[in-house]
C-alpha positions as CSV (number, residue, x, y, z in Angstrom):
1,M,8.0,7.1,12.5
2,G,10.4,4.3,12.7
3,A,9.0,3.2,16.0
4,V,5.5,3.5,14.7
5,I,6.6,0.8,11.7
6,P,7.0,-1.9,14.1
7,K,3.6,-1.3,16.1
8,I,2.0,-1.5,12.9
9,E,3.4,-4.6,11.8
10,S,2.8,-6.2,14.7
11,T,-0.9,-5.7,14.2
12,E,-1.0,-7.5,11.2
13,A,-2.2,-10.9,12.7
14,T,-5.0,-9.2,14.4
15,V,-6.1,-7.4,11.1
16,E,-6.2,-10.8,9.3
17,T,-7.7,-12.3,11.7
18,V,-10.9,-9.7,11.6
19,T,-10.8,-9.9,8.2
20,A,-10.8,-13.6,7.9
21,K,-14.0,-13.7,10.4
22,V,-16.3,-11.5,7.9
23,P,-19.3,-13.7,7.1
24,V,-19.0,-14.9,3.3
25,Y,-16.4,-12.4,2.2
26,G,-13.3,-12.5,4.6
27,A,-11.9,-15.6,2.6
28,I,-12.5,-13.8,-0.4
29,A,-11.1,-10.5,1.2
30,L,-7.8,-11.6,3.0
31,P,-5.8,-12.6,-0.4
32,I,-7.0,-9.3,-1.9
33,E,-6.0,-7.2,1.4
34,K,-2.4,-8.3,1.0
35,L,-2.3,-8.1,-2.7
36,G,-3.4,-4.3,-1.9
37,Y,-0.7,-3.8,0.4
38,A,1.8,-5.3,-1.9
39,V,0.4,-3.2,-5.1
40,L,0.5,0.0,-2.8
41,G,4.0,-0.8,-1.7
42,E,5.7,-1.5,-5.3
43,L,3.8,1.9,-6.7
44,S,5.0,3.7,-3.7
45,A,8.5,2.4,-4.3
46,V,8.2,3.3,-7.8
47,L,7.1,6.9,-7.3
48,N,9.8,7.6,-4.5
49,A,12.5,6.2,-6.9
50,G,11.1,7.5,-10.2
51,G,9.5,11.1,-9.3
52,A,8.0,12.9,-12.1
53,A,9.6,10.6,-14.8
54,A,7.6,7.6,-13.1
55,K,4.5,9.5,-12.8
56,A,4.2,10.0,-16.4
57,K,5.3,6.6,-17.2
58,L,2.4,5.0,-14.8
59,A,-0.1,7.3,-16.6
60,D,0.9,6.5,-20.0
61,A,0.7,2.9,-18.9
62,G,-2.9,3.7,-18.0
63,L,-3.1,4.0,-14.4
64,D,-5.6,6.2,-13.6
65,E,-4.1,10.0,-12.4
66,S,-6.2,10.1,-9.4
67,V,-4.8,7.2,-7.8
68,I,-1.2,8.2,-8.7
69,T,-2.0,11.5,-7.0
70,A,-3.4,9.6,-3.8
71,V,-0.2,7.8,-3.4
72,E,1.6,10.8,-4.1
73,E,-0.2,12.5,-1.2
74,L,0.4,9.4,1.1
75,L,3.8,9.5,0.3
76,A,4.1,13.2,1.2
77,S,2.4,12.4,4.8
78,V,4.0,9.1,5.7
79,P,7.3,8.9,3.5
80,Q,7.7,5.3,4.9
81,V,4.5,4.1,3.3
82,A,6.5,2.0,0.8
83,A,8.4,0.0,3.5
84,L,5.6,-0.4,5.6
85,A,3.4,-1.5,2.9
86,K,6.0,-4.1,1.7
87,A,6.4,-5.4,5.2
88,L,3.0,-6.1,5.9
């Protein structure tokens, strides 16, 4: 997977160019897209570092448990997702 991350990172400009070209909503979507990647990266890092305790605290803070589970499933299939999301 280590070789895949730089390839994905290299597509950032292309993805952002496409997003920006979406009529009406592109300019709105681009910062939301960046924020989404940042949040995913941070959430993944917290779950990686904190395990079950972090999951419980996130749930106690009001984060939807289905979101936590979805991120955990993503982490299980792509463990480097935190680093990748933070890099984008």
